N, C-alpha and C positions, 0 to 999 in steps of 0.2 A: 390921130395918125396911128396906123396899125404897125406894130413892130413884128417882123417875121423872124423867127429863129430857124435856121437851116442846119440840120445835122447830116453829116456825111458818114456813112458806114463803109469802112475800108476793109475788105477781106484780102488776106494774103494766101496765095496758093503755095503750098509746100509739097514738093515731090519726094516721095520716099522710094528708094530702090533697094530691094532686099533680094539678093541672089537671082536677079533677072526679072523679078516681079515688081512692077512699079505701082505706086499708089499715090493719089492726090489728096491732100488734106487742106481744107480751107479754115482759116482762123482769123479772128478779129484782133485788130491792134490792141496790145496791152493785156490780152488774156493769156492764161497758162495753157501751153500746148503739150500734149503727150504723144510722142512718136513711138509706137510700139514696135518691139523687135519681132522677128518672124516667129510663127507658132512652133517651129521646130527647135527653137532655142531651149537649151537645157543648161541651167546655171552650173551644174556639177560636171558637165561634160564638154562645154564649149567656152572658148574665148570669144567675146563680142567686141567689135570695133565699130565706131561711128565716125563718118567723114562728112565734110561739107564740100560740095562741088563734084562735077563729073570728071573733069580732065585731071590726069595724074600729076602734071607739074604744078597745077594751081590748087589741087585738092588739099583741104585742111583736115588734119586728124583732130577730132574733138575730144576723144577719150576712149578708154577701153577697160574691160573688166575681165578678170581671169577666174579660174575655177576655185581659187582660194579666197574669193570675195574681196580681192584687192582692186581698188579703183585708181586709175591714173587719168588726169585731165590735162589736155593740151590747149584748153580754151577757157577763158574766164567766164564769170557769171554773165548772164543768167542761165547758162546751159549746165545742166547737171544730169547724172545718170542714176537711175534706180535699177532694181534687179532686172527688169524686162522692158524699160522704156528710156528714151531720151527726152528730157523735160526742158522746155523753153519757158521760163517764167517772165511774162511781160514781153510778148513778141513784138518786134519792130520790123520796119520795112527792109532793113538790111539783112534780116534773117530769111528773106524770100530766096528760094533756090532749091537745089536738090540735095537731099540727105541720103547717104549710102550706109547701110548696115551690113557688116560682114561677120560671118561666124566661122571660127576655126576650131576644129576638134583635134585634140592631141590624144592619140591612143598609145598607151604604153602597157607592156606586159607587166602584170602585177604579181611578182613572185611570192610564194608562201615562205614558211620558215625553211631556211637552208642550213645544211651542215657543212663545215669546212671540207673541201674536196669535191662537193657536188657542183653541178653546172649552173651558172648564173646566166640568165638570158634576159636582156632588156631590149625593147623595141620602141622607137619614137617615130611615129608617122603623122604627118600634118596634111590635112585636107583643107584647101582654101580656094576662094574664087579668083585668086590672082596668083602670079608667079612667086614661088618661094625660092630662096637661095641656098643657105647652108644650115646644116644641123650638126651639132656635136654634143658630147656628154661631159659632165663634170662629176668626178667621183666624190665620196664623202669628205675627202681631204681638200676638195676644190681644184684638183688637177684635171686638166683637159685630156679626154680619152679620144684620140682620133681627130683629124682635121675636119672631116665631113662624113661622120659615121652615124647612121641612123640606128643600127642594131649592134648590140654587144653580146658576145657569148664568151664566157671565161670560166675558169675554175674558181669557185668561191673561196675566199679566205676571210679571216676575222677583220681584216682591213676594209673589206667591202661592206661591212655592216654600217648602216646609216642612210643618209638622204642623198640620192643621186638626182642630178639636174639635167634635163634636156633643154638645150639652148638653141633657139631658132632665130636666125639672123635674116631680116627682111628689109631691104632698102635702107641699110645702115642702122637699123633699129633691131634690138634684141628682145625676144620674148622667152620666158622660162616656164617650164613645168617641172614639178618635183615628184619623186616617188621614193618611198622608204623601202629599203632592202634589209631584211633581218637575217643575219648569219649568227647562229648560236655560238656564243663564246662564254667561257666561265670567268666571270668577275674580271674583265680586262682592266678596270680602273685601279685595282689594288696592286701594290708592289709585289714582286716575286720574293723580296726579302722582308722578313718581319723580325722585330727585335723585342725581347722581353727580359725580365730579371725576377729575382725573388721578391722584389719590392714593387713590381709592376703587374698590371693586368695582362693576361695572355689571350690573344686572338689570332686564330689561323683562318684567314678569310677564304670563302668560296661562295659564289652565288650565281644565279641566273638572272637576266634582265627582268624587271618587274612586268614589262609588257608582254612577256612570253609566258604562256600558261603551261602547266604540266600536261594538259591534254594535247597541246601542240607537240610537245617533246615526245610523249608516248606514241603519238601518231607516226613519228619517224622510226619506230621500232626499238625504243629504248629497252635494253636488256638488263642493265645493272648500274647502280650508283653506289660507290663506296669510298671510304677513306683508308689510306695506307700510310705507314710511318717507316722511314728508313733511318735508324739512329746513326748519329755521327760517332765514329770510334775515337778513342783518345789519341790515336795516331793522326787524326784529321780526316781520314776517309770515311766512307759510309759502309754499313754492313751489307752483306750480300743479299739477304732475304728481308722482305718487308714484314711488318707487324700489321695484321688486319685490325683496324680500330672500330669502324662502324660500316654497316651496309643498310641499304634502304629496302623496305618492304614495298615493292611497286604494286602489288595486287591488293593492298589494303586501302580503305577509304575512311578517314584521311590517311595520307602517307605517314609512316612512322619509321623510326630508326631501329635497327637491331644492333645492340652493343656487343662487340666481340672482346676486345681488349682496350678498355677506355683510357688507361694511364691517368685516371683522375680527370679526364677531359669530359665536357658535356657539350651537347649540341644546342644551337640557338632555337628558341621556340617558334620562330616565324618560318617554318619549313614550307607552309602553303604559299608564302610570298616569295619563295625562291631563296631563302637564307639557309645556307648549308655550313656556315662557319662553325669551328670548334673553339670553345672558350674555357678559361679557368681563371680563378681569382688571382693566382700568382704563378709565375714561371718557375721552372726547376732546372738545375744544371743538366739533368738527364733528358731534357726536352730538345736539346740540340739535334738537328737533323733535317731531313726532307719529308714534308707531308704532301701526299698526292691525293687530290680529289678527282675521281674518274667517273665519266659517263660513257658506258659501252653501248654501241649501236652495232647492227649486223656487219657494217663495212668499215666503220671508223670508231675510234676511241678518243674522246676528248679528255685531256688531262690538264689539271691546274696544279702546278708544283710550287709549294711555298717553302723557301729556305729559312728556317728559324734559327736565329742566333740568340744566345742568352748571355747577358752582361753580368759579371760577378766581381765583387771586391773580396780580396784575400788579405788578411792582416797577419804579419809575422813579427813577433812570436805569438800573438794572440790578440784577444780583445780586452783582457784584464791586465792592466799595466801599472807600473809604478813611476811616479814623477822622475824625470831625468833619464828614463829608459829610451833606447832607440827603437823605432818601429818602422817597418817597411809595409807600404800599402800597394797592392797591385789591382788595377781595374782593367779587365780584358774580356774578350769573347772566347778565350781558350786557345787563341792563335793570334799571330801578328795582325794588327789592324790594317785594312786597306788604306791607300793614300787619301781617299775621299772621306774617311771617318776620323773624328777627333773626340777626345774625352775632355771633360771639364770637371774640376774638383770644387766642391763647396764644403768648407769646414764648418763646424758649429759656430753659432753667433758668439762673438767675444773670444774666439780662438786666437792663440798667438801665431797661427799659421795663415793669417788673412792674405798674405802675399800670394797664396795659391790661387786667388781669384783672378790673377792676371795671366795672360797668355805668355808662353805656351804651357799646355797642361800635359805633363808626361804620364804615360801609362803606369810606370813604376815610380812610386813616390817614396823617397827615403827621408825620414825625419830623425836627425841625430838625437834630439832630446824632446820629449813630449811632456807636457805639464797638465796640471789638473784643469786648467781652463780649456784644454783641448778635449775634455770629456764631452760625449754627446754623439749625435748622428753626423757621420761623414757621408756626403753624397757624391757619387760619380755619375755624370750624365754623358750619354753618347750622342754626338751631333753629326749631321751631314749637311754641310753648308750652314744655312741659318735655320735648319729644322731639327728639333730635338726628337730623337728616335726612342730612347728609353733611359732609365736611370736605375741605379741600385744604391742601397743605403746600408751602412754598417755602423754599429754602436760601440764606441770605445769607452771603457771605464778606467780612469787613471786615478790611483790612490796616492796620497802624499807619502813621502818617504817614511815618516813616523805618524801614522794616523792614530786616532783614538783606539781603533780596534787593534792595531798593531801593538800599542802600548798595553792594552788589556791582555793580549796574548802573551807578550813578553813578561808582564808581571805575574800572570798566572803560571807561566812556566817556571819563573824564579821561585814562587811559593812552593810549587810542587817539588822542586829540587831541594829546597831547604827542609821541607817535611821529610823527604826521603833520607837526607843526611841525619836528621834528628832520630828517626827510627833506627837507622843503622847504628848510630852511636849508642842508643839505649840498649839495643840487643847486644852490642859488644861489651858494654859495662856489666850487663847482667851475667854474661858468660864468665867474665873475669872474676866477679864476686863468687860465683859458684865454684870455680877452680880453687880459689884460696880457702874456701870453707872446707873443701874436701881434704886438702893437705894438712890441716890442723886438727883433724878429728883424732880422738884417742884410739889407741889400738886395743881391741878386745881379744883376749887370749883364751885358749882352751888347753888344759893340761891332759896329756896322754901318759899314763904310767903302765909300764910293761914289767912284769915280774917273772923272773926265771927261777925256778926251784930245782934243786938237785936232790935226788934221793941219797946221793952219796954224802954223807956227813962231812967228808973231807973238804967239800967245796962250799964256800959261804953263799948266801943268797945275794943276787945281783938285781938292782932296781934301775930301770931306764926311764928317763923323763924327757919329754919333748914339749915344745910350745908352738902354737900357731897364732898368728895375729891377723885380724881383719882391718883393712884400711878403708 
């Protein structure tokens, strides 16, 4: 008996429609099928969408791919997307039908580097083979700009720097395209207020974004870059005129700083990477004031102003004290603290003033009696909420009431006084002995005889005699 084996080859016809051009593809059951996208498809300029079915109500969206290489599937395996094809791995009879491929190109104006005050223009236009509905923009903060606004023209500000999003809504579905807008701003991330002390590192920040090159900035007509300092007067105000600290040589390669009046400050070494900050190992009381980093262009000047505050501890009557003495410590910025700033005291380890570690912490600290265990470093830190801004340290030296050195000094003084008294007594006794000796000396006399003679015999001779004594 002859056994016959009959094999049936089943081919499935798949229709591909791409922008009006239809194509028929035959495939064998179980094999992998590649449905190629149109030759005009550009992965960096088009959104590609694949559908199954001709009619709109029953048409099934299989998936789509955007210009950022993000894939979205609306259908399970075995259908997948590659860069330029729809892939059916193991085709079945249910896959027979019409597949539609649509391309959408999103064209947006791509602005170059902008300065604050210049015009920002964005345009989002969509070309598709079927009806589109609404288009609107989202700014870098995620806020919607206009209900159905394809084009945006506005004056650029630093808030416009970042990623803008064009949102296209089609048949209750949203599609997005993004574009980066670069508006030059000087170090927007750093705070306008900086704090330092004699015990802390000093940094006055200023920088340009890393993705912006100096060539781009120079192309905008950059004329000058400099640092200025406005000192804070003891009265609390600022001086009238600025002090020129540094200026940039723009015509030199690589860029270098010219030092005018440095005040002991130095510049960071990463100038080519956009770092323009000023630094010093420690702050000083005279550093209080406003530091201005300036970029001057033909029509606009960009300024970054940093308000520098210096924390300082003052001890009265001083830092060398005696046990039991009263001391007053003051920790301040040279003016009353704002309500959002607080100070915290940290006495030396083992101090008798450990209760100072509890809140609240006064700016003015009065200690009626201070003892030797309070010797050491006293730290005052400045806080804003839960963030430590800076701190200062003062060293107190407290001697016992009668220390060894004090006893040595007292004994030495007593010995000196006794020696002086002995010397005075010795000199006095010597003088007394000399006086007594002089009073008892014998008198030494000299006789002086004077003779008077008369020629007249009637008058007798007369003799005069006198004595003188030496004592």
